[in-house]
N, C-alpha and C positions, 0 to 999 in steps of 0.2 A: 061795376060789374058789366060784363058783356052780355049780349042776348043769346049766346050759344048755349048748347046743353052739353058741352064737353066737360072734361075734368076741371075741377075747381082748384085754382092756385091762390094762396094767400101771399101777397107781396108785402113785405115789411121793409119800408124805406123811409128816409127822411125828406124826400122830395117826390117828384113824379116821373123821373126818368125811366125807371124800371116799368112802371105801369104803362107809360106811353109806348115804350119799345115793344113790350109784350103784346099790348092791344093792337098795335099796328102790324107787327110781324108774325105773331102767333095767335091769330084771332079765333082759333077753334077751342080756346079755353075760356072758362069763366073766371073772373078775377074779383078779389076783394083786396083792399089795401088798408094797412095800418102803419102809422108813423112812429109808433113806440111800442114797447112791450105791453104797457097797460092798455093801449088801444087794441092791440092784438088779442089780449085776454078778454076784453069786452066783446070783440067779434066772435071769438071762439066760444064764449059762454052765452052769447046772446040767443042764438037760434038752435044750438045743438048740432048744426051741420059742420062737421070738420072738413077741412079742405083735403084734396087728394095729395097735395104737395105744397111746399113753402118755398118762396124765393126770398132770399135775404140780402139786403145791402149790408156791407160790412161797416162802413164809416157813416156815422150820424153826426155831422158837424153843423146841421141847420135846425136842430131842435133845442129847445131850452134845456139847460142843465138838469133841471128838476125832472125832465122826462127820460133821462138816461138811467139805466139800471146799473147797479154796482156801488160799492162803498168807496167813495173817494178817499177817505182817511185811511182805510185799510190798504188801498192801492199805493198811496203815498208811502206808508210805513213799510209794508211787507214787500211790495214789488219794487218800489223805487228806492227804498232804504232811507228816505228823508221825510219824516212826518210833516214837515213844513212845506213841502213842495206840492201843494194842492193844485196849482195850475198845470203841472205836468201830469198829475193824476187825472184831472178832468180831460186833458188831451188824450190820455190813454183810454179812458172810458169812451170818448167820442170815436176814436180811431178803431176800437175793437168791439163796438156795440153789437154788431151782427153776431159775433161769436158768443157774446154774453147773453143775447136774446135766445140764441139756439140752445145754449146750456140751460137757461131758465125754462124754455119750452119742454126740454127733455125732463127736467126736474119735475115739471107739472104733469108729466105722463104723455105728452104729445110725441108721437113717434113717426109722423109723416116724413117722407123723404124731403130733404132740403137741398136747394140749389143755391150756390153762391157764384157770383161772377167776379173772379179775381185771378190774377196770374200768380199762382202759388207753386212752390216747389213740391215735387212728388211726396216728399217726407211729410210736409204739412198737410197735404191732401189725405194721406194715409192716416195721420193722427186724427184728423177730423172724423173720419169714418170709424176709427177705433173708439174714439171718445163719445161720438154722438149718433152712431148708427148710420143709416143710409143718407149719405151726403154726397152730392156731386159738385164739382167745380169746373167751370168753363173759364178760360183765360180772358175772353173778351166778348163784347156784344156782337157775336156773329150768329145770325139766325139759324143756320144749318147745324152748327155745333151745339147751340142751346137746345134745339129740337131733338137732336140725337141723345143728349144727356137727359132731357125730360122723358123721352121714350124709355130710356134705360131705367131711370129712377121710378117711373110709374108702372114699369113692367109691361109696356106696350110694344107691339111689333113695330119695327121701323118701317 
């Protein structure tokens, strides 16, 4: 966490890239970091202080499989159509973990605005907001674009 008294962001990622970027380029926020859904829930339940916003990595390919949320057998059978293709199902869970975490957070009642950094088509962006409430998407790690989107999400004047 930084030493500022600005809005608090919870960064959920499997590495440190987001935390390093945000701490370096957007230092007027306070940060907490979680590397999995379970770690996120521990942070959220630990001190009762909910963040003002959430920043989510989408792909979690550096965490142990047991730290991923989602039912690998259900993914293999229902989504991939092959109950024996567990390796592809694990890859799907890893590649889409940020979306799954966001859905799980919403299911737990957390409604904070969420930011994802990904180059997504407009339709997918619209679907994220329709499904999960206030969600912003920025195409790349460009400081000014991220700041504008955080200002919009957090309801702050630019």
